[in-house]
mmCIF file of the N, C-alpha and C atoms, coordinates in Angstrom:
data_MODEL
# 
_entry.id   MODEL 
# 
loop_
_atom_site.group_PDB 
_atom_site.id 
_atom_site.type_symbol 
_atom_site.label_atom_id 
_atom_site.label_alt_id 
_atom_site.label_comp_id 
_atom_site.label_asym_id 
_atom_site.label_entity_id 
_atom_site.label_seq_id 
_atom_site.pdbx_PDB_ins_code 
_atom_site.Cartn_x 
_atom_site.Cartn_y 
_atom_site.Cartn_z 
_atom_site.occupancy 
_atom_site.B_iso_or_equiv 
_atom_site.pdbx_formal_charge 
_atom_site.auth_seq_id 
_atom_site.auth_comp_id 
_atom_site.auth_asym_id 
_atom_site.auth_atom_id 
_atom_site.pdbx_PDB_model_num 
ATOM 1   N N  . MET A 1 1  ? 12.754 5.457  -34.404 1.00 0.00 ? 1  MET A N  1 
ATOM 2   C CA . MET A 1 1  ? 12.248 6.274  -33.314 1.00 0.00 ? 1  MET A CA 1 
ATOM 3   C C  . MET A 1 1  ? 11.611 5.410  -32.232 1.00 0.00 ? 1  MET A C  1 
ATOM 4   N N  . SER A 1 2  ? 10.720 4.484  -32.632 1.00 0.00 ? 2  SER A N  1 
ATOM 5   C CA . SER A 1 2  ? 9.999  3.728  -31.620 1.00 0.00 ? 2  SER A CA 1 
ATOM 6   C C  . SER A 1 2  ? 10.924 2.772  -30.857 1.00 0.00 ? 2  SER A C  1 
ATOM 7   N N  . LYS A 1 3  ? 11.940 2.229  -31.533 1.00 0.00 ? 3  LYS A N  1 
ATOM 8   C CA . LYS A 1 3  ? 12.875 1.342  -30.833 1.00 0.00 ? 3  LYS A CA 1 
ATOM 9   C C  . LYS A 1 3  ? 13.664 2.115  -29.783 1.00 0.00 ? 3  LYS A C  1 
ATOM 10  N N  . GLU A 1 4  ? 14.021 3.347  -30.092 1.00 0.00 ? 4  GLU A N  1 
ATOM 11  C CA . GLU A 1 4  ? 14.714 4.190  -29.113 1.00 0.00 ? 4  GLU A CA 1 
ATOM 12  C C  . GLU A 1 4  ? 13.794 4.496  -27.937 1.00 0.00 ? 4  GLU A C  1 
ATOM 13  N N  . ARG A 1 5  ? 12.543 4.797  -28.241 1.00 0.00 ? 5  ARG A N  1 
ATOM 14  C CA . ARG A 1 5  ? 11.570 5.110  -27.182 1.00 0.00 ? 5  ARG A CA 1 
ATOM 15  C C  . ARG A 1 5  ? 11.311 3.884  -26.314 1.00 0.00 ? 5  ARG A C  1 
ATOM 16  N N  . ILE A 1 6  ? 11.240 2.702  -26.925 1.00 0.00 ? 6  ILE A N  1 
ATOM 17  C CA . ILE A 1 6  ? 11.028 1.472  -26.163 1.00 0.00 ? 6  ILE A CA 1 
ATOM 18  C C  . ILE A 1 6  ? 12.167 1.240  -25.182 1.00 0.00 ? 6  ILE A C  1 
ATOM 19  N N  . SER A 1 7  ? 13.407 1.389  -25.644 1.00 0.00 ? 7  SER A N  1 
ATOM 20  C CA . SER A 1 7  ? 14.541 1.177  -24.742 1.00 0.00 ? 7  SER A CA 1 
ATOM 21  C C  . SER A 1 7  ? 14.574 2.245  -23.650 1.00 0.00 ? 7  SER A C  1 
ATOM 22  N N  . GLU A 1 8  ? 14.184 3.466  -23.988 1.00 0.00 ? 8  GLU A N  1 
ATOM 23  C CA . GLU A 1 8  ? 14.140 4.541  -23.001 1.00 0.00 ? 8  GLU A CA 1 
ATOM 24  C C  . GLU A 1 8  ? 13.097 4.236  -21.919 1.00 0.00 ? 8  GLU A C  1 
ATOM 25  N N  . ILE A 1 9  ? 11.930 3.772  -22.341 1.00 0.00 ? 9  ILE A N  1 
ATOM 26  C CA . ILE A 1 9  ? 10.868 3.439  -21.393 1.00 0.00 ? 9  ILE A CA 1 
ATOM 27  C C  . ILE A 1 9  ? 11.277 2.260  -20.524 1.00 0.00 ? 9  ILE A C  1 
ATOM 28  N N  . GLN A 1 10 ? 11.918 1.259  -21.119 1.00 0.00 ? 10 GLN A N  1 
ATOM 29  C CA . GLN A 1 10 ? 12.368 0.104  -20.343 1.00 0.00 ? 10 GLN A CA 1 
ATOM 30  C C  . GLN A 1 10 ? 13.365 0.522  -19.265 1.00 0.00 ? 10 GLN A C  1 
ATOM 31  N N  . GLU A 1 11 ? 14.260 1.422  -19.598 1.00 0.00 ? 11 GLU A N  1 
ATOM 32  C CA . GLU A 1 11 ? 15.227 1.917  -18.619 1.00 0.00 ? 11 GLU A CA 1 
ATOM 33  C C  . GLU A 1 11 ? 14.524 2.699  -17.513 1.00 0.00 ? 11 GLU A C  1 
ATOM 34  N N  . MET A 1 12 ? 13.546 3.516  -17.882 1.00 0.00 ? 12 MET A N  1 
ATOM 35  C CA . MET A 1 12 ? 12.802 4.277  -16.891 1.00 0.00 ? 12 MET A CA 1 
ATOM 36  C C  . MET A 1 12 ? 12.020 3.349  -15.960 1.00 0.00 ? 12 MET A C  1 
ATOM 37  N N  . LEU A 1 13 ? 11.432 2.284  -16.522 1.00 0.00 ? 13 LEU A N  1 
ATOM 38  C CA . LEU A 1 13 ? 10.704 1.317  -15.707 1.00 0.00 ? 13 LEU A CA 1 
ATOM 39  C C  . LEU A 1 13 ? 11.635 0.601  -14.741 1.00 0.00 ? 13 LEU A C  1 
ATOM 40  N N  . PHE A 1 14 ? 12.820 0.258  -15.203 1.00 0.00 ? 14 PHE A N  1 
ATOM 41  C CA . PHE A 1 14 ? 13.806 -0.395 -14.353 1.00 0.00 ? 14 PHE A CA 1 
ATOM 42  C C  . PHE A 1 14 ? 14.167 0.503  -13.165 1.00 0.00 ? 14 PHE A C  1 
ATOM 43  N N  . ASN A 1 15 ? 14.405 1.784  -13.454 1.00 0.00 ? 15 ASN A N  1 
ATOM 44  C CA . ASN A 1 15 ? 14.747 2.724  -12.385 1.00 0.00 ? 15 ASN A CA 1 
ATOM 45  C C  . ASN A 1 15 ? 13.587 2.935  -11.419 1.00 0.00 ? 15 ASN A C  1 
ATOM 46  N N  . LEU A 1 16 ? 12.375 2.967  -11.949 1.00 0.00 ? 16 LEU A N  1 
ATOM 47  C CA . LEU A 1 16 ? 11.205 3.099  -11.081 1.00 0.00 ? 16 LEU A CA 1 
ATOM 48  C C  . LEU A 1 16 ? 11.070 1.884  -10.168 1.00 0.00 ? 16 LEU A C  1 
ATOM 49  N N  . ASP A 1 17 ? 11.289 0.696  -10.727 1.00 0.00 ? 17 ASP A N  1 
ATOM 50  C CA . ASP A 1 17 ? 11.222 -0.522 -9.916  1.00 0.00 ? 17 ASP A CA 1 
ATOM 51  C C  . ASP A 1 17 ? 12.215 -0.466 -8.766  1.00 0.00 ? 17 ASP A C  1 
ATOM 52  N N  . ARG A 1 18 ? 13.397 0.049  -9.041  1.00 0.00 ? 18 ARG A N  1 
ATOM 53  C CA . ARG A 1 18 ? 14.420 0.149  -7.995  1.00 0.00 ? 18 ARG A CA 1 
ATOM 54  C C  . ARG A 1 18 ? 14.014 1.127  -6.899  1.00 0.00 ? 18 ARG A C  1 
ATOM 55  N N  . ARG A 1 19 ? 13.195 2.108  -7.238  1.00 0.00 ? 19 ARG A N  1 
ATOM 56  C CA . ARG A 1 19 ? 12.720 3.060  -6.224  1.00 0.00 ? 19 ARG A CA 1 
ATOM 57  C C  . ARG A 1 19 ? 11.479 2.538  -5.508  1.00 0.00 ? 19 ARG A C  1 
ATOM 58  N N  . ILE A 1 20 ? 10.648 1.755  -6.209  1.00 0.00 ? 20 ILE A N  1 
ATOM 59  C CA . ILE A 1 20 ? 9.388  1.279  -5.649  1.00 0.00 ? 20 ILE A CA 1 
ATOM 60  C C  . ILE A 1 20 ? 9.603  0.134  -4.658  1.00 0.00 ? 20 ILE A C  1 
ATOM 61  N N  . LYS A 1 21 ? 10.467 -0.803 -4.969  1.00 0.00 ? 21 LYS A N  1 
ATOM 62  C CA . LYS A 1 21 ? 10.631 -2.006 -4.145  1.00 0.00 ? 21 LYS A CA 1 
ATOM 63  C C  . LYS A 1 21 ? 10.912 -1.711 -2.673  1.00 0.00 ? 21 LYS A C  1 
ATOM 64  N N  . PRO A 1 22 ? 11.876 -0.829 -2.339  1.00 0.00 ? 22 PRO A N  1 
ATOM 65  C CA . PRO A 1 22 ? 12.110 -0.566 -0.907  1.00 0.00 ? 22 PRO A CA 1 
ATOM 66  C C  . PRO A 1 22 ? 10.904 0.080  -0.214  1.00 0.00 ? 22 PRO A C  1 
ATOM 67  N N  . LEU A 1 23 ? 10.189 0.927  -0.946  1.00 0.00 ? 23 LEU A N  1 
ATOM 68  C CA . LEU A 1 23 ? 9.005  1.555  -0.360  1.00 0.00 ? 23 LEU A CA 1 
ATOM 69  C C  . LEU A 1 23 ? 7.906  0.525  -0.125  1.00 0.00 ? 23 LEU A C  1 
ATOM 70  N N  . GLU A 1 24 ? 7.749  -0.419 -1.045  1.00 0.00 ? 24 GLU A N  1 
ATOM 71  C CA . GLU A 1 24 ? 6.763  -1.483 -0.858  1.00 0.00 ? 24 GLU A CA 1 
ATOM 72  C C  . GLU A 1 24 ? 7.141  -2.362 0.334   1.00 0.00 ? 24 GLU A C  1 
ATOM 73  N N  . TRP A 1 25 ? 8.424  -2.609 0.490   1.00 0.00 ? 25 TRP A N  1 
ATOM 74  C CA . TRP A 1 25 ? 8.890  -3.420 1.616   1.00 0.00 ? 25 TRP A CA 1 
ATOM 75  C C  . TRP A 1 25 ? 8.547  -2.728 2.928   1.00 0.00 ? 25 TRP A C  1 
ATOM 76  N N  . ASP A 1 26 ? 8.832  -1.423 2.999   1.00 0.00 ? 26 ASP A N  1 
ATOM 77  C CA . ASP A 1 26 ? 8.500  -0.658 4.206   1.00 0.00 ? 26 ASP A CA 1 
ATOM 78  C C  . ASP A 1 26 ? 6.992  -0.659 4.450   1.00 0.00 ? 26 ASP A C  1 
ATOM 79  N N  . SER A 1 27 ? 6.230  -0.491 3.392   1.00 0.00 ? 27 SER A N  1 
ATOM 80  C CA . SER A 1 27 ? 4.780  -0.437 3.505   1.00 0.00 ? 27 SER A CA 1 
ATOM 81  C C  . SER A 1 27 ? 4.215  -1.765 3.990   1.00 0.00 ? 27 SER A C  1 
ATOM 82  N N  . SER A 1 28 ? 4.747  -2.859 3.504   1.00 0.00 ? 28 SER A N  1 
ATOM 83  C CA . SER A 1 28 ? 4.236  -4.174 3.896   1.00 0.00 ? 28 SER A CA 1 
ATOM 84  C C  . SER A 1 28 ? 4.491  -4.462 5.375   1.00 0.00 ? 28 SER A C  1 
ATOM 85  N N  . ARG A 1 29 ? 5.452  -3.773 5.963   1.00 0.00 ? 29 ARG A N  1 
ATOM 86  C CA . ARG A 1 29 ? 5.771  -3.958 7.372   1.00 0.00 ? 29 ARG A CA 1 
ATOM 87  C C  . ARG A 1 29 ? 5.306  -2.776 8.233   1.00 0.00 ? 29 ARG A C  1 
ATOM 88  N N  . ASN A 1 30 ? 4.448  -1.949 7.656   1.00 0.00 ? 30 ASN A N  1 
ATOM 89  C CA . ASN A 1 30 ? 3.907  -0.774 8.343   1.00 0.00 ? 30 ASN A CA 1 
ATOM 90  C C  . ASN A 1 30 ? 5.003  0.122  8.914   1.00 0.00 ? 30 ASN A C  1 
ATOM 91  N N  . GLN A 1 31 ? 6.076  0.274  8.160   1.00 0.00 ? 31 GLN A N  1 
ATOM 92  C CA . GLN A 1 31 ? 7.185  1.131  8.574   1.00 0.00 ? 31 GLN A CA 1 
ATOM 93  C C  . GLN A 1 31 ? 7.365  2.283  7.592   1.00 0.00 ? 31 GLN A C  1 
ATOM 94  N N  . ILE A 1 32 ? 6.257  2.851  7.166   1.00 0.00 ? 32 ILE A N  1 
ATOM 95  C CA . ILE A 1 32 ? 6.314  3.889  6.138   1.00 0.00 ? 32 ILE A CA 1 
ATOM 96  C C  . ILE A 1 32 ? 5.534  5.103  6.633   1.00 0.00 ? 32 ILE A C  1 
ATOM 97  N N  . ASN A 1 33 ? 6.070  6.290  6.368   1.00 0.00 ? 33 ASN A N  1 
ATOM 98  C CA . ASN A 1 33 ? 5.366  7.513  6.781   1.00 0.00 ? 33 ASN A CA 1 
ATOM 99  C C  . ASN A 1 33 ? 4.490  8.031  5.641   1.00 0.00 ? 33 ASN A C  1 
ATOM 100 N N  . GLU A 1 34 ? 3.715  9.069  5.926   1.00 0.00 ? 34 GLU A N  1 
ATOM 101 C CA . GLU A 1 34 ? 2.754  9.586  4.945   1.00 0.00 ? 34 GLU A CA 1 
ATOM 102 C C  . GLU A 1 34 ? 3.425  10.105 3.678   1.00 0.00 ? 34 GLU A C  1 
ATOM 103 N N  . PHE A 1 35 ? 4.538  10.795 3.825   1.00 0.00 ? 35 PHE A N  1 
ATOM 104 C CA . PHE A 1 35 ? 5.234  11.319 2.651   1.00 0.00 ? 35 PHE A CA 1 
ATOM 105 C C  . PHE A 1 35 ? 5.682  10.183 1.739   1.00 0.00 ? 35 PHE A C  1 
ATOM 106 N N  . LYS A 1 36 ? 6.246  9.133  2.316   1.00 0.00 ? 36 LYS A N  1 
ATOM 107 C CA . LYS A 1 36 ? 6.702  8.000  1.510   1.00 0.00 ? 36 LYS A CA 1 
ATOM 108 C C  . LYS A 1 36 ? 5.523  7.258  0.893   1.00 0.00 ? 36 LYS A C  1 
ATOM 109 N N  . LYS A 1 37 ? 4.379  7.219  1.573   1.00 0.00 ? 37 LYS A N  1 
ATOM 110 C CA . LYS A 1 37 ? 3.186  6.588  0.996   1.00 0.00 ? 37 LYS A CA 1 
ATOM 111 C C  . LYS A 1 37 ? 2.746  7.338  -0.252  1.00 0.00 ? 37 LYS A C  1 
ATOM 112 N N  . LYS A 1 38 ? 2.741  8.674  -0.167  1.00 0.00 ? 38 LYS A N  1 
ATOM 113 C CA . LYS A 1 38 ? 2.342  9.482  -1.323  1.00 0.00 ? 38 LYS A CA 1 
ATOM 114 C C  . LYS A 1 38 ? 3.342  9.317  -2.464  1.00 0.00 ? 38 LYS A C  1 
ATOM 115 N N  . THR A 1 39 ? 4.625  9.242  -2.114  1.00 0.00 ? 39 THR A N  1 
ATOM 116 C CA . THR A 1 39 ? 5.665  9.020  -3.120  1.00 0.00 ? 39 THR A CA 1 
ATOM 117 C C  . THR A 1 39 ? 5.463  7.668  -3.790  1.00 0.00 ? 39 THR A C  1 
ATOM 118 N N  . LEU A 1 40 ? 5.186  6.639  -2.997  1.00 0.00 ? 40 LEU A N  1 
ATOM 119 C CA . LEU A 1 40 ? 4.950  5.301  -3.538  1.00 0.00 ? 40 LEU A CA 1 
ATOM 120 C C  . LEU A 1 40 ? 3.758  5.293  -4.485  1.00 0.00 ? 40 LEU A C  1 
ATOM 121 N N  . ASP A 1 41 ? 2.676  5.950  -4.092  1.00 0.00 ? 41 ASP A N  1 
ATOM 122 C CA . ASP A 1 41 ? 1.498  6.012  -4.960  1.00 0.00 ? 41 ASP A CA 1 
ATOM 123 C C  . ASP A 1 41 ? 1.815  6.713  -6.280  1.00 0.00 ? 41 ASP A C  1 
ATOM 124 N N  . ALA A 1 42 ? 2.555  7.815  -6.214  1.00 0.00 ? 42 ALA A N  1 
ATOM 125 C CA . ALA A 1 42 ? 2.921  8.545  -7.428  1.00 0.00 ? 42 ALA A CA 1 
ATOM 126 C C  . ALA A 1 42 ? 3.819  7.700  -8.325  1.00 0.00 ? 42 ALA A C  1 
ATOM 127 N N  . LEU A 1 43 ? 4.757  6.972  -7.733  1.00 0.00 ? 43 LEU A N  1 
ATOM 128 C CA . LEU A 1 43 ? 5.645  6.116  -8.517  1.00 0.00 ? 43 LEU A CA 1 
ATOM 129 C C  . LEU A 1 43 ? 4.869  4.973  -9.170  1.00 0.00 ? 43 LEU A C  1 
ATOM 130 N N  . ARG A 1 44 ? 3.893  4.432  -8.458  1.00 0.00 ? 44 ARG A N  1 
ATOM 131 C CA . ARG A 1 44 ? 3.066  3.358  -9.039  1.00 0.00 ? 44 ARG A CA 1 
ATOM 132 C C  . ARG A 1 44 ? 2.263  3.862  -10.233 1.00 0.00 ? 44 ARG A C  1 
ATOM 133 N N  . VAL A 1 45 ? 1.722  5.071  -10.112 1.00 0.00 ? 45 VAL A N  1 
ATOM 134 C CA . VAL A 1 45 ? 0.957  5.656  -11.223 1.00 0.00 ? 45 VAL A CA 1 
ATOM 135 C C  . VAL A 1 45 ? 1.872  5.873  -12.430 1.00 0.00 ? 45 VAL A C  1 
ATOM 136 N N  . GLU A 1 46 ? 3.057  6.412  -12.180 1.00 0.00 ? 46 GLU A N  1 
ATOM 137 C CA . GLU A 1 46 ? 4.012  6.642  -13.264 1.00 0.00 ? 46 GLU A CA 1 
ATOM 138 C C  . GLU A 1 46 ? 4.421  5.322  -13.910 1.00 0.00 ? 46 GLU A C  1 
ATOM 139 N N  . HIS A 1 47 ? 4.637  4.289  -13.094 1.00 0.00 ? 47 HIS A N  1 
ATOM 140 C CA . HIS A 1 47 ? 5.014  2.967  -13.599 1.00 0.00 ? 47 HIS A CA 1 
ATOM 141 C C  . HIS A 1 47 ? 3.896  2.406  -14.484 1.00 0.00 ? 47 HIS A C  1 
ATOM 142 N N  . SER A 1 48 ? 2.664  2.540  -14.024 1.00 0.00 ? 48 SER A N  1 
ATOM 143 C CA . SER A 1 48 ? 1.520  2.057  -14.787 1.00 0.00 ? 48 SER A CA 1 
ATOM 144 C C  . SER A 1 48 ? 1.403  2.776  -16.130 1.00 0.00 ? 48 SER A C  1 
ATOM 145 N N  . THR A 1 49 ? 1.570  4.082  -16.123 1.00 0.00 ? 49 THR A N  1 
ATOM 146 C CA . THR A 1 49 ? 1.493  4.876  -17.348 1.00 0.00 ? 49 THR A CA 1 
ATOM 147 C C  . THR A 1 49 ? 2.569  4.459  -18.348 1.00 0.00 ? 49 THR A C  1 
ATOM 148 N N  . LEU A 1 50 ? 3.795  4.305  -17.852 1.00 0.00 ? 50 LEU A N  1 
ATOM 149 C CA . LEU A 1 50 ? 4.887  3.908  -18.738 1.00 0.00 ? 50 LEU A CA 1 
ATOM 150 C C  . LEU A 1 50 ? 4.694  2.486  -19.255 1.00 0.00 ? 50 LEU A C  1 
ATOM 151 N N  . SER A 1 51 ? 4.170  1.602  -18.420 1.00 0.00 ? 51 SER A N  1 
ATOM 152 C CA . SER A 1 51 ? 3.912  0.224  -18.859 1.00 0.00 ? 51 SER A CA 1 
ATOM 153 C C  . SER A 1 51 ? 2.880  0.195  -19.977 1.00 0.00 ? 51 SER A C  1 
ATOM 154 N N  . ASP A 1 52 ? 1.828  0.992  -19.823 1.00 0.00 ? 52 ASP A N  1 
ATOM 155 C CA . ASP A 1 52 ? 0.799  1.066  -20.867 1.00 0.00 ? 52 ASP A CA 1 
ATOM 156 C C  . ASP A 1 52 ? 1.380  1.611  -22.169 1.00 0.00 ? 52 ASP A C  1 
ATOM 157 N N  . GLU A 1 53 ? 2.215  2.646  -22.067 1.00 0.00 ? 53 GLU A N  1 
ATOM 158 C CA . GLU A 1 53 ? 2.835  3.222  -23.258 1.00 0.00 ? 53 GLU A CA 1 
ATOM 159 C C  . GLU A 1 53 ? 3.745  2.195  -23.937 1.00 0.00 ? 53 GLU A C  1 
ATOM 160 N N  . LEU A 1 54 ? 4.502  1.454  -23.134 1.00 0.00 ? 54 LEU A N  1 
ATOM 161 C CA . LEU A 1 54 ? 5.383  0.438  -23.675 1.00 0.00 ? 54 LEU A CA 1 
ATOM 162 C C  . LEU A 1 54 ? 4.601  -0.650 -24.399 1.00 0.00 ? 54 LEU A C  1 
ATOM 163 N N  . LYS A 1 55 ? 3.509  -1.097 -23.807 1.00 0.00 ? 55 LYS A N  1 
ATOM 164 C CA . LYS A 1 55 ? 2.670  -2.120 -24.447 1.00 0.00 ? 55 LYS A CA 1 
ATOM 165 C C  . LYS A 1 55 ? 2.120  -1.608 -25.770 1.00 0.00 ? 55 LYS A C  1 
ATOM 166 N N  . GLY A 1 56 ? 1.711  -0.342 -25.785 1.00 0.00 ? 56 GLY A N  1 
ATOM 167 C CA . GLY A 1 56 ? 1.192  0.257  -27.015 1.00 0.00 ? 56 GLY A CA 1 
ATOM 168 C C  . GLY A 1 56 ? 2.239  0.315  -28.098 1.00 0.00 ? 56 GLY A C  1 
ATOM 169 N N  . LEU A 1 57 ? 3.462  0.672  -27.740 1.00 0.00 ? 57 LEU A N  1 
ATOM 170 C CA . LEU A 1 57 ? 4.543  0.741  -28.733 1.00 0.00 ? 57 LEU A CA 1 
ATOM 171 C C  . LEU A 1 57 ? 4.929  -0.651 -29.241 1.00 0.00 ? 57 LEU A C  1 
ATOM 172 N N  . GLU A 1 58 ? 4.932  -1.618 -28.324 1.00 0.00 ? 58 GLU A N  1 
ATOM 173 C CA . GLU A 1 58 ? 5.325  -2.979 -28.738 1.00 0.00 ? 58 GLU A CA 1 
ATOM 174 C C  . GLU A 1 58 ? 4.271  -3.611 -29.644 1.00 0.00 ? 58 GLU A C  1 
ATOM 175 N N  . THR A 1 59 ? 3.003  -3.305 -29.440 1.00 0.00 ? 59 THR A N  1 
ATOM 176 C CA . THR A 1 59 ? 1.955  -3.895 -30.280 1.00 0.00 ? 59 THR A CA 1 
ATOM 177 C C  . THR A 1 59 ? 1.851  -3.176 -31.628 1.00 0.00 ? 59 THR A C  1 
ATOM 178 N N  . SER A 1 60 ? 2.301  -1.931 -31.703 1.00 0.00 ? 60 SER A N  1 
ATOM 179 C CA . SER A 1 60 ? 2.204  -1.188 -32.959 1.00 0.00 ? 60 SER A CA 1 
ATOM 180 C C  . SER A 1 60 ? 3.319  -1.550 -33.949 1.00 0.00 ? 60 SER A C  1 
ATOM 181 N N  . GLU A 1 61 ? 4.312  -2.274 -33.488 1.00 0.00 ? 61 GLU A N  1 
ATOM 182 C CA . GLU A 1 61 ? 5.418  -2.632 -34.390 1.00 0.00 ? 61 GLU A CA 1 
ATOM 183 C C  . GLU A 1 61 ? 5.048  -3.725 -35.336 1.00 0.00 ? 61 GLU A C  1 
# 
């Protein structure tokens, strides 16, 4: 079960990274609107949560 969950979380993190990077690029150049800023913040929170869960699963093995 945990190995399946680990691979699932890793895939989700990969997909989140692909969505976050362009938004961070826009943000670093001040070319981002308010909606995209809120989306970026939400994606960062989700990424952080999944990273913490992944670390917890990897240390429990």
